[in-house]
N, C-alpha and C positions, 0 to 999 in steps of 0.2 A: 504494500500500500504506500509505503514511503516513496518508492521509486515512481509509482504512478502519479503521485501528487507533486513530484519534483520536476526539474527540467532535464533529468537524466533520461537517456533512451530506455524504452521499455522493450526488452528483447523477446522475440518470439522464437523460442527454441523448440526443437522436435520433442524433447522429453517432457518439458514442463511449459505450458502455455499460460501466461499470467492473466490472459483475457480470452474469453470465448463467446462467440455469438450463439445464442440459444434458440431464439425464435425471432420473428419480425420485429426488429428494433429493440430486442431484449438481449442483454449481455450479462455474463458472469465474470466477475473479477475474482481471481483466485490467489490464495496464499497456500502454504503447506497445510495450514490448520483451519482456514476459514474460507467460506464461499459467500459472496455478496452478489445479489441479483438486482438489476436495475436497468436504466436506459440512459442514453446520451441525448439530451434535448438540443445540444449543439456540440460541436467538436471540442474535446478536452473537458467537458462538463458532464460528470457522471452523477446521476441521482440513484442512490441505493435505496431499495424498498424493503428487501428481505435479506437476512443473513442467517447462516447456520454453520455448524462445524462441518469440515470436509468429510469426516467419517460418517456423520449422520446423513448427509446428503447422498453419499455413495451407498450406504447400507440400505436406505429406504427409497433410493432412486427418486429423489424429490425435485429433480430438474423441471419437469413439466408443471408440477404444482406451483413452484415458485415463479416460473415464467407466467403462468396464469394470474398469479397474485399481482405481479408487476403490471401486466397488461390491464387488468381491471382497475388498479390504482391510477395508472396513467390515463386511461380512457375516461375516468371519472373527473379528471381535472379540466378546467376550462382554459385550455392552452391554444395558442394559435397553431394552425397546421403548417407544416408537418410537426407533429409532437415529438418526433425523434429523428435522428440522423439516419438516413437510409444506408444500406450496405451491410455486408456480412463479413468484411475483412477488417482486422484491427486498425489498419492505417486509415480507414474511413472515419473513425471516431477518435483516434488518438494521434496527434500530430508528431509526437516524438517516438513513434514506434519504429522498430528496426528489426529486419529479418537477418540474422547473422549468417545464414547459409546461402 
C-alpha cells in the first residue's frame, strides 16, 4: 500500500501482482496479508469499499461477492458518468505502473 500511495513505480510481476482487475471497473489491491476491493473514479485515485484478509478471501472465494458489494456501493452514488476509469490493464488506472519483463 505504501508503494501504491507513493511516487515509486508499482511493478507488475509474474509471481505477485499488486493490483488486479476483477470485474467492470472493479479492482483488487493486494498485499501479502490483505485484499482491498474498490474502483478508480479517475486515474491514480482508488476508492476502497471492502477489505479482508488474503487467507479468508482465498479460503471462501469471496472475489465475486466483494466485487458485487463495490458495484452496488458505486452505483448507489450520485456521480457523474463515467463513474470509473475504463480498462482492464493496470496502466489504465495507475500512472506509475511498470511491467518489469
